[in-house]
N, C-alpha and C positions, 0 to 999 in steps of 0.2 A: 782460747788457748788451754790446752790440756795440761793439768797441773801434776798429775802423777800417773803411773802406769797401773793403778789399782782397779781391778775388774771385778772383785768379789769382797765383800765384807761379811763377817759373821753376824754383825748387828742388822745389817740391811738386805743381805742376799746379793743377787746380781746387780750390777751397777751399770748405768748408761755411760758409754765411752765419752760422750760429748759433754754432758753436764755433771757427771759424776753423782747423780741421784739414784736411788732405788728405782728399778724398772717400773714399779706400780706408781711412783710419784713423778716420773720423768715427764717433762712438758714438751721436749723437743720430739719425742717419738709419737705423740698423740696426733699432730696434724700432718705427719709425713705419710705419703702414699706408699703402700708397701708393695703391690704387685705391679706388673708390666702391662696388664690388660689382655694378655693371652691366657684365657681361663681353661685349665685342664682339670678333669675329673678322673681319678683313678682309685683302684682298690689296692690297699696296701696290707700285707699281713707280716711283713718282716719285723721281728722283735716284739710281736705281740702274741706269742705263744699260739699262732695259727688262727687267731681271731681276726677277722676282716674289719678294715677301717676304710671308709670312703674319704679321700682327701680332695679338697678343692683348693687349687693353687692358681696364683697369677692374677688374682681380683685386684683391680686397681681402686683400691679403697684405703682409708685411714684405718687405724686400729679400732677406734670406736665404731665406725661404721661396719667393719667386719665382724665385730661382736654382735651388733644388732642383726645383721644378715644370718650369722651363725645361729642365733636364738630362733629366728624364724625357720631355718631349714630343719633344726632340731625338732621344732614343735610339728612341722608338717610332716616329718618322717616318723615321729613318735619314738625317737631314740634319744640317747644322750650324745655328747660330743664336747669338742673344746675348740678354742682358737690358739694355735701354737705356731710360732716361727713364720708368721705371715700366711698361714694356711688354716682352712677350717677342716676340723676332723669331725666325721659323723660316724657313729658306730654302726657296723653292718654293711652290707652291700646294697646301697641305695643310689647307685650311679644313675640310672635312668630317671628316677624320681627327682633327683637333684637337679639333672639337666633340664627337665621340665620346669621346675621351680625357678631356676636361674633365668630361663627364657622369659618367664612371666615377669621377673624383676628387671628385665633389660639387658642381661648378659648373655652373649653368645659364648657357648662353651664347646669343648671337644672331649670325648671319653677316650682316655689313653689307659693302656695297661690293663 
């Protein structure tokens, strides 16, 4: 049962709506599968001052597994990146390389946009 409507605290930052813990310490998000299994790979430049970022969305993985896969993709592409909002962001236009790497990991994917 939700106790309050608090979604942000200056002490802890963003809070989980379920357990009201900081997102870094949240246990209910750790085991939750984030994606729907329809993996799409796209290049996005909006809001990044023209710099391209390859987004991998729709992976049916938990947050921890997504971070591990993101680390592998970053290492194979030789670039930086992050895992944000249930998507893996890889710097630069690496769509084809990521598609091949995901196929090796057992994910079928589609290049969109």
